C-alpha positions in Angstrom: 6.5 9.6 -3.9 6.3 5.7 -4.2 3.2 4.4 -2.7 3.1 0.6 -3.2 0.6 -1.6 -1.6 0.9 -2.8 1.9 1.2 -6.3 1.0 3.6 -5.8 -1.7 5.8 -3.6 0.4 5.9 -5.7 3.3 8.3 -8.7 3.0 6.5 -11.7 3.3 7.3 -13.5 6.5 7.0 -17.0 5.2 10.5 -18.1 4.4 11.7 -14.4 4.5 13.9 -14.8 7.7 15.9 -17.7 7.0 16.3 -20.6 9.1 16.3 -21.3 12.8 15.2 -25.0 13.5 14.6 -24.5 17.1 12.8 -22.0 19.3 16.1 -21.5 21.3 17.8 -20.2 17.9 15.2 -17.5 17.7 15.5 -16.7 21.3 19.1 -16.4 20.9 18.8 -14.1 18.1 16.3 -11.9 20.3 19.0 -11.8 23.1 21.7 -10.8 20.6 19.9 -7.7 19.7 21.1 -5.6 22.5 24.6 -6.8 22.1 24.6 -5.9 18.5 23.2 -2.4 19.1 25.9 -1.8 21.9 28.8 -2.9 19.5 27.7 -1.1 16.5 25.1 1.8 17.0 26.8 5.1 16.2 25.0 7.0 18.9 25.0 5.5 22.2 26.0 8.8 23.6 22.4 9.8 23.4 21.8 7.6 26.5 22.7 8.2 30.0 24.8 5.2 30.5 26.1 5.0 27.1 24.1 1.6 26.4 20.8 0.6 24.5 17.8 1.4 26.7 16.3 -2.1 26.7 13.6 -2.2 29.4 13.2 -5.1 31.8 9.9 -5.7 30.0 11.5 -6.2 26.6 14.1 -8.3 28.1 11.4 -10.5 29.2 9.8 -10.4 25.9 13.0 -12.0 24.4 12.8 -14.9 26.6 9.2 -15.7 25.0 10.4 -15.5 21.5 9.9 -18.9 19.9 9.6 -18.5 16.0 10.1 -16.0 13.1 6.9 -13.9 13.8 7.6 -13.3 17.5 11.1 -12.6 16.5 10.4 -10.1 14.2 7.7 -8.3 16.6 10.4 -8.1 19.4 12.8 -6.6 16.9 10.5 -3.9 16.0 10.0 -3.1 19.5 13.4 -3.3 20.7 14.6 -0.9 18.0 11.9 1.6 18.8 13.6 2.1 22.2 16.4 4.1 20.2 13.7 6.7 19.3 15.7 6.8 16.1 13.8 7.1 12.8 16.8 5.7 10.9 17.1 2.0 12.7 14.6 -0.4 11.4 14.2 -3.8 10.4 14.5 -5.0 7.0 11.3 -7.1 7.2 7.9 -6.0 8.4 4.3 -7.0 9.1 1.2 -5.5 7.3 0.2 -3.8 10.6 3.9 -2.3 11.6 4.3 1.2 12.2 4.6 3.3 9.0 8.4 4.4 8.5 8.9 7.9 9.1 9.7 10.2 7.1 9.1 7.9 4.1 5.6 7.0 4.9 4.5 10.1 7.0 3.0 13.5 6.1 3.2 15.4 9.3 6.2 16.3 11.1 5.3 16.9 14.8 7.5 18.3 17.6 6.5 18.4 21.3 6.7 22.5 22.1 5.9 22.8 25.9 2.5 21.1 26.4 1.5 20.9 22.8 2.4 18.7 19.9 2.7 21.1 17.0 2.6 20.3 13.3 5.9 21.7 12.3 5.7 20.9 8.6 3.2 19.2 6.1 4.2 17.1 3.3 3.2 18.6 -0.3 0.6 16.8 -2.1 -0.1 14.6 0.7 -3.5 13.5 2.4 -2.7 15.7 5.2 -2.1 18.6 3.1 -5.3 18.0 1.1 -7.2 17.7 4.5 -6.2 21.3 5.3 -3.8 20.6 8.0 -1.1 23.5 8.2 2.2 24.2 10.0 1.4 25.9 13.4 -1.7 23.4 14.0 -1.6 21.0 16.9 -2.1 17.3 17.1 -4.6 16.9 20.0 -5.6 13.1 19.8 -4.9 10.0 18.2 -7.9 7.5 17.9 -9.8 9.8 20.0 -7.1 9.4 22.8 -5.5 12.8 24.0 -2.0 12.9 22.3 -0.1 13.2 25.7 -1.6 10.1 26.9 -1.4 8.4 23.5 2.6 9.3 23.7 2.8 7.9 27.3 0.9 4.8 26.4 3.3 4.2 23.5 6.3 4.2 25.8 4.6 2.4 28.7 3.9 -0.4 26.4 7.5 -0.9 25.7 8.2 -0.5 29.5 9.8 2.9 29.3 9.1 6.5 30.6 8.4 9.2 27.9 10.9 12.0 27.6 11.0 15.2 25.6 13.0 13.5 22.9 10.9 10.3 23.0 7.6 12.3 23.0 8.3 14.1 19.5 9.5 10.7 18.3 6.3 8.7 19.3 3.9 11.7 18.1 5.6 11.4 14.5 5.2 7.4 14.5 1.6 7.7 15.9 0.4 10.4 13.4 1.9 8.2 10.4 -0.1 5.3 11.7 -0.3 1.7 11.3 0.5 0.5 7.6 -2.8 -1.4 7.0 -5.3 1.2 8.3 -6.5 4.8 7.9 -5.3 7.4 10.6 -7.9 8.8 13.1 -6.4 12.2 14.1 -7.9 15.2 15.9 -6.2 18.6 14.8 -6.8 22.1 16.1 -6.2 25.2 14.0 -5.6 28.2 16.2 -7.9 28.7 19.0 -10.8 26.7 17.1 -12.2 23.5 18.3 -10.3 20.5 17.4 -11.4 18.8 14.2 -11.3 14.9 13.9 -9.9 13.7 10.6 -9.8 10.2 9.0 -6.7 10.3 6.7 -5.4 7.2 4.5 -2.3 5.7 5.4 0.5 6.6 2.9 1.2 2.9 2.2 -2.2 2.8 0.2 -1.6 6.1 -1.7 0.1 5.4 -5.0 1.5 8.4 -7.0 3.8 7.8 -10.0 6.5 10.3 -10.6 9.6 10.0 -12.9 12.9 9.5 -11.1 13.9 13.2 -12.0 11.5 15.9 -13.4 12.9 19.1 -14.8 10.9 22.3 -15.8 11.6 26.0 -16.1 10.8 28.3 -13.4 11.1 32.0 -14.7 14.6 31.9 -15.8 15.9 28.9 -13.8 16.1 25.3 -14.6 14.3 23.4 -11.6 15.3 19.9 -11.2 13.4 17.7 -8.5 14.6 14.3 -7.4 11.6 12.3 -6.8 12.7 9.8 -3.9 15.1 8.0 -6.2 18.5 8.5 -4.9 18.9 4.8 -4.3 18.2 4.1 -8.1 21.4 4.2 -10.3 19.0 5.0 -13.2 18.8 8.2 -11.4 22.0 9.2 -12.7 21.1 9.1 -16.4 17.9 10.9 -15.8 19.8 13.7 -14.0 22.3 13.9 -16.7 19.5 14.2 -19.3 18.0 17.2 -17.1 21.1 19.0 -16.8 21.6 18.7 -20.6 19.0 21.4 -20.8 21.0 23.8 -18.7 22.5 26.9 -20.4 26.0 27.7 -18.9 24.8 31.0 -17.1 21.5 29.8 -16.1 20.7 29.2 -12.3 19.9 25.4 -11.3 17.7 24.8 -8.6 17.7 21.3 -7.2 14.8 20.4 -5.4 15.5 17.8 -2.5 12.2 18.1 -0.6 10.8 14.7 -1.5 13.9 12.5 -0.9 13.0 10.7 2.3 13.9 7.1 1.4 17.6 6.9 1.5 20.0 6.2 -1.2 23.6 5.8 -2.2 26.7 7.8 -2.6 27.3 6.7 -6.1 24.2 8.5 -7.1 24.8 11.4 -4.8 28.4 11.9 -6.1 27.3 11.9 -9.9 25.0 14.6 -9.2 27.5 16.7 -7.3 30.1 16.0 -9.7 28.3 18.3 -12.2 29.4 21.2 -10.1 33.1 20.8 -9.0 36.2 21.1 -11.3 38.5 19.4 -8.7 38.4 16.9 -6.2 36.4 18.5 -3.1 35.7 17.2 0.3 32.1 16.9 0.8 31.4 14.8 4.0 33.2 13.4 7.0 32.8 9.7 8.3 33.3 8.6 11.8 33.2 5.0 12.7 32.6 4.6 16.6 32.3 0.9 16.7 35.9 0.5 15.6 37.2 2.7 18.2 35.0 0.6 20.6 36.5 -2.5 19.6 40.3 -1.6 19.1 40.7 1.6 21.1 41.8 3.5 18.0 39.4 6.1 16.5 38.8 5.9 12.8 37.6 9.2 10.7 37.9 10.1 7.1 36.9 12.7 4.6 35.1 11.6 1.3 35.5 13.5 -1.8 33.3 14.2 -4.8 35.3 14.2 -8.1 34.6 16.0 -11.3 32.6 14.3 -14.0 34.5 14.2 -17.6 32.4 16.2 -20.1 29.7 17.2 -17.5 30.1 20.7 -15.8 27.7 23.5 -14.9 29.5 26.9 -14.0 26.5 28.6 -13.5 24.8 29.4 -9.9 23.3 26.7 -7.9 20.3 26.6 -5.3 19.3 23.7 -3.3 16.0 23.3 -1.8 15.6 21.0 1.4 12.6 20.5 4.1 11.4 17.8 6.6 11.3 15.0 3.9 14.8 15.5 2.9 16.2 12.6 4.7 19.5 10.2 4.9 21.2 10.6 1.6 19.3 13.4 0.6 20.7 15.1 3.7 24.2 13.9 2.6 23.6 15.5 -0.7 22.6 18.9 0.9 25.8 19.1 3.3 27.6 18.0 0.3 26.3 20.7 -1.7 26.9 23.3 1.0 30.6 22.3 1.1 31.2 22.8 -2.5 29.6 26.5 -2.2 26.0 25.9 -3.1 23.2 27.9 -1.3 21.0 25.5 0.7 17.6 26.8 1.8 14.3 25.6 3.2 13.0 24.0 6.2 15.1 21.8 8.7 15.7 18.4 7.4 14.5 15.0 8.7 17.6 14.9 10.8 18.3 11.0 10.3 21.5 10.2 12.1 24.4 8.2 10.6 24.8 6.0 7.7 23.1 2.7 7.8 25.0 -0.8 7.9 23.1 -4.0 7.6 23.2 -6.8 10.1 21.8 -10.2 9.9 21.0 -12.2 13.0 22.9 -15.5 13.2 20.2 -18.1 13.4 17.4 -16.5 11.6 18.9 -14.1 9.1 16.5 -11.4 10.2 17.9 -8.1 8.9 18.4 -5.0 11.3 19.5 -1.8 9.6 21.4 0.5 12.1 23.1 4.1 11.8 26.8 2.7 12.5 28.9 5.5 10.9 28.5 9.1 12.1 28.3 11.6 9.3 29.5 15.2 9.5 29.7 18.5 7.4 33.3 19.1 6.4 33.8 21.4 9.2 32.8 18.8 11.9 29.1 19.7 12.4 26.9 16.4 12.7 24.8 16.0 9.6 21.5 15.8 11.6 22.2 19.3 13.0 22.8 20.8 9.8 20.3 23.9 9.0 19.7 25.3 5.7 19.1 29.0 5.2 15.7 30.3 5.6 13.4 31.6 4.0 13.3 30.0 0.6 14.0 32.7 -1.8 13.2 30.9 -5.2 9.8 30.0 -6.6 8.3 26.4 -5.9 7.1 25.9 -9.2 
């Protein structure tokens, strides 16, 4: 996991948002966000009227925007209304909410009246504190979690729903980037324990792009949140050179929450195909909205000259397999690999970048729908359980 310091990670606001000479330019950008999302966001069908659920409170806030700081704050709050961990701004404040799943270590879901810990990130502050899957998150900063979730949405002028509740609980558990987290956790029927955990933006852990080791008779290759780095191709190739032709290769994608690109993904998968092979389907709703003509296409992975492994292959995934990691998982499933583990992050779609006209502020929105080759949405793909390979 990459854990740079908050002030290094957060894009500095001075000069980072471009130029808008007058307050009205910033306000126009704030007003434009709703239209931008309604034109380009791929998942408007999640909302009852097929449009971004921007509240009256937030529309009023847009009219108060006057500079780059107030624009960024508004944009962050507006994107929260999507309840989509994949929709984010390109800039941030030191006290912005931590990104989930990249800077989270607890996966929370609402189950009936409870907020359950469904997964705990390995080697994280939460794991070291003894939090386990099955525990309950009962409070944030001393406030009962149900009330904290309601307050989260009320602050945006919105009501909580089942889907929004889980989203808010994960964001609240990840916390603000510049401060520790104060959580209350209940194990079984015991008394809730109050825990103060560091924010993951302040935790530094240096890992190689790719690590390789033997596990029994298997070659275990772990991708360490590096699917967006082209140097990962060289590192993966070096790891694969260790594989014997008949040896099972286990590729661990359980620590790939931070996105990536298809160049790296196709380079990795290219080791395991002998002919062009479909691995995912793309669909572009915004083009159909604009033209009335639907657009959909299949992407293939191609073999790489001089690089092929004929032996068995196992792929390991989990809640911190996100975005391009999820794309790799469905791609490997398409080419015949066994994909095992917990459900993945379920981040919808492929991200496109959009700069607002006057300020240049960057928004990142899921604009393409991504699906398995048999048409299942990527975010609904389920690995096989349980894991039948050793973790170390």
